[in-house]
Each structure stands twice: as structure tokens, then as C-alpha cells.
N, C-alpha and C positions, 0 to 999 in steps of 0.2 A: 326268541319268540316265546318260549315256555316261561321265562322269567317275567316277560311283559304280561302274559296271561295271569300269572300268579298275583302280580301287583294289582291288576285290574279286578280280579276276584276279591282281593283283600279290601280294595277301596269300596267296591259294591257292598260288601258285608258290613263295613264300618258305616256306610251311608244308611243301610237298612236299620242298623242298630240305633243310629242317631234319630231316624224318623220314628222308630217305635218308642224310644225314650221320651221324645218331645211330646208325643201324644198321650202318654200315660200321666196320671196324677203324680205329683211330687211326694205326697205323703207315703211314708213307709207302710207297706202292707195293704194299701187301699186299692180296691178293684172297682171298675165301672162298667156300665153298659148303657146303651142309648135306647130311648123309646121315641119313635117318630112323632107321635101326636096323641092327644087326648082331649077331653072336653075342655075348651078354653085354652088349650096348650098347642103351640106349634112344634115344640120339640122338648125333650126332657132327657136328663142323664141321671142315672142312679149311681150313687157312691155307697160302697159298703165295705166293712172290714174284711180283710183276707181270711181271717179265722172264723168267718160267720158260721161254719159248720159246727163249731164247738160252742156257739152262743145260743141263748134263748131269751124270749121276752125283751128283744132289743128295742130301744127307743128309736123312733123314726120321725122325720120331719120333712115338710116341703120347704123349698127355699127359692126366693125370686128376687130379681132386681126391681127397678122402678121404671119411670116414664122413658120410653125409647130404648130401654135396656134389654139385655138377654141373659140367659142362664150363665153364660161364660163369665160375666162380670162378678159372679158370686162363688166361683170355684174356690177362691181363697178361703172361704168359710166352710164349704162342703168338705174339703179334704181333711182339716183337723178334726172335724166332728166324726167323720168316718174312721179316721185313725184312732179315735177314742172309743170306737166300738159301736157307733150308731149307723143307721141307714139314713141317707139324705137323697131326696129327689129334687134336683135343681131344674126349674121349669122356665121356659120362655113363653110368655103369654101371647096368645093369638092377637089380642088387643092390648098392646103394651103402652097405650096412651092414657088410659083411664083407670081410676080406682076399681070401677065395676069390672073391667077386663081382668084385672089382677085378682079380684074376688073369685071370678070364674076359674082362673088358672089354679088357684090354691085348692078350690073344691075339686077340680079335676085331678090335681096332684094327689090329694087324699084318696080319691077313687083309684088312681093308678097304684098307690101303695097297697091298697086293699086287694086289688086284682093280682099284683105280683106276689103278695103274701099267700094268695089262694091257689097260685099256679104251680104245679109240680115241676114245671120246666124252668122256673125262676130260681136263681141262686139264693134268693132271700125267702124262699118258700117256707111258711110256717114259723118264721123267726121274729116277726114284728109284734111288739107289745103295744104300749101306749104311743100316741101320735101327737105331733106338734106342728106348728106352722111358723115360718120365719120369712119376713119380707123387708125390703128397703124402699124408701120413698113412697111412691104410690102403692107399691107392693106392701109397704109397712102399714099404711092406712088400711089397706085391704085385709091384712091378717087380723087386725083388731076387729074390723067389722065382721069377718067370717067367724072369728072366735065367739063374738056376741051372738051371731045367728045360730051357731051349732051347739052352744052351751057345753055340756060335759062330754061331747063327742071328741073334743081335742083337749089334751092335758096341758099344753104350754103354747104360748104365743110370744114371739120375740119380734118387736118392731124397731127397725133401724131408721132414724130420721123420718118418722111416719108423716105422710102428707094428708092432712084433713081426716084424721081418724074419728069415728063416732061410736064409742062403746055404749052398750045398753045395759040395763039391769039384768039381762039374761047371761051376761058375760061371767064365766066361771074359770077359765083357763088361767093358770099361773102366768103372769104377764110381765115381761121385761121390756122397757122402753129406753132406747139409747139415742141421744141426739148429739149435735155439735154446737158449741157456743157461738161459732162464727157462721152458722148456716143461715143464709138469707132466702133460701128457696122453701124449705120446710123448717121455719124457725124453731128453736128449742121450746118456745111457748106452746107449740102444737103438741109436742110430746108430753110436756109437763102437765098441760091441760087435760090430755087423755088420761094420764096417771091419776090425777085428782078425780076424774069422772068415773073411774072403775068402781064397781060396787064394793061395799064393805064386806070383808071376809075373804076377798080374792087376794092370794099372794101376789105382790107386785113390787117391782123395783124400777127406779128411774135414776139415770145419771147422764151427764153431758160431758163430752170430750172437749177439754179446754182448747180453744183456738182452732177447732177443726170445722171445715165447711161441709156442705151437703155431699160432696163427692168423696169424702173420706171413706165412705162405706162401699165404694165401687172399685173392683180390681186391685185390692190391697196387695202390696208386695211384702211389707213387714207387719207381722201380727203383733198386737198389743194386748193390754189387759182386757179389752172388750171381748176378745176371743176366749180368754180364760173364763170370763163371766158367763158367756153364752154356753160354752161347753159344760160348765158346772151346773148351770141352771137346768139344762136338759137332763144331765145325769141324775140330778136330785129329783126333779118333778116327773120325769118319764121312766127312770130306771130305779128309783128308790135308793140311790147311792148316798147314804148319809154322810160319807166322807167328803162329798162335794159341797156340802152346805156352807162350810166356813169360807169357801173361796169368795162367795158373793155377799154373805150376810154380815161380815165384820167391818164394813166400811168401803170407801171408794177404792177402785184400782188405780194404778199409775195413770196419770193424765186425766183423771175424772174429777168433775166437780158437781155440785148440786145433787149429791147422792141422797136418795131416799129409799128405804126398804121397809115394807110392811109384810110380815109373814102371813098375815090374815089367819085363816084356820088351817093353813097348809104347812106351817113351819114345824120344826122338830122341837121347838122350845116352849110351845104352848103360849107364846106371847102374842097378843093381838095388837100390840102397840106399834108405833112407827119409829124406826131408827133413822134419824136424819143427820146429815152432816156434810162436810166437804173436806177436800184435802188441802 
């Protein structure tokens, strides 16, 4: 009987360990906590580096999925960004069917980042520096629109397969736009058109993943060069990490085509020209 009880306790312990591990992010040293709701947001999860106490002026960004999606579909990107030392708030939009709904969710996400940064009860209290916004599909169109509306209040904007983006001359955030050449929902032309419409002087990059469809950006299992580009983009433009510049500025990453990069007035080489090419 005693032997049976020991085996039962061991099995229960292993079960609890499995449940805990399955719920935690896979990124080494990444911590998370949930926020139930916010303006335009049905739920949110904050990802942050485990050594946050030793950091300061940390880059932070919102992150969203697209039409019909939720925050869980973008955890694949939240984890490596947090592992690299940044704060990410992944949000589920209350209205996840429209660009306007995602615009509200990203504004709400920025407000939540500010609130958490100001709360002494928050693990990211006083740690956040510059802020950015990242979205996919209708969330991607939304972040370009929000960046245009907020001007210099956001430092970076990353749009993944953006649907119907409308940048304006007020847009000043360093903007990366990534698409897929086989995308029939938000065709690459939507992203490249937005790239060309960004005002002169804005640091901007466009590239398309060869042969990839619209759903390439949702619930990724294997990370590619796009993750390296996004991470380096945020490190350079939000955290002034000069070493990250060469990752995205020297040409397309693996699997990318139609690469274009214009450092505008924000590059470290003083060149306002456009470096274009493909792999």
C-alpha cells in the first residue's frame, strides 16, 4: 500500500510539472503575466525578460494577430523578442474583424504598457523606454494607421502581411513591412504600396517571403530570417543598439525577395538613398 501511494504521488508530481511547463513560454528566461482587458482589448499577455531587474530603457511593443485571430497566434514572435531583452504585450482585440478594431486594440495596448510601467506592483515598473507596434493582417494595416495617427509617440512599426494600410504624411515611425509572394488575401502589392507611400525621411524596409501565403505569419513553429529582422529592427530603433543595424541593412534575409531598405534620416550611415535588391 505504501509503495502504491509513493507511485501515485510521483505520478501526480510529474503531471503537475508537465502542466506547468506546457503553460510557460518556451523561450529561455522569458516571464509572462496576463491582463484581462483594456480599451479595445479582450485579453492581453505581457512577455518580459527574466533579468528585467537589471535592465533599463527597455524597448517595448504591442503585438496582435489579424481578422478572427487572437493573441495566442502571435506568441511565436513574442517569445524571441522578450528573450532578446524587450517587453511585448500580445493583445486580443475586442473587435477582431475590422482594421478599426485592431487600431483600438493597439492604442489600448500602448496605454496598458504605460500603465504597467507606472505601477509599482508591476514587474516592468519603470523599465520601459521607447515603444513600438507590431501587427499581422488587419492588425498589420492597423499598426501603420496608428503610427500615422500618433506621429512620434511610437518609435517603430512592423506590419506583417498588412491588409489595406493607409499611411499619411504624419507617419514618422521606423517602419518594416513584410509580405508573402503567394499571399492572395493581403497581396504583396498592398505592403509594397504602403512602403512607397511612406513619407520621405522615414526609415523603412520592405521584403517579401518567397512562396509564402497569408497564414505564414500565424502560429509559426519554425522561426526564419523574418524573426531576426524584426528583432534587430526593434533593437536598433527602440534601444539604440548599433550592432543590430547590419542584420537588416545589408540585403535580404534567407527566403526573402523584393528587398528594399531606405534608412531615411534614422540610419547610422547618414545615407538617405534607397538600397534595393533581391536574393
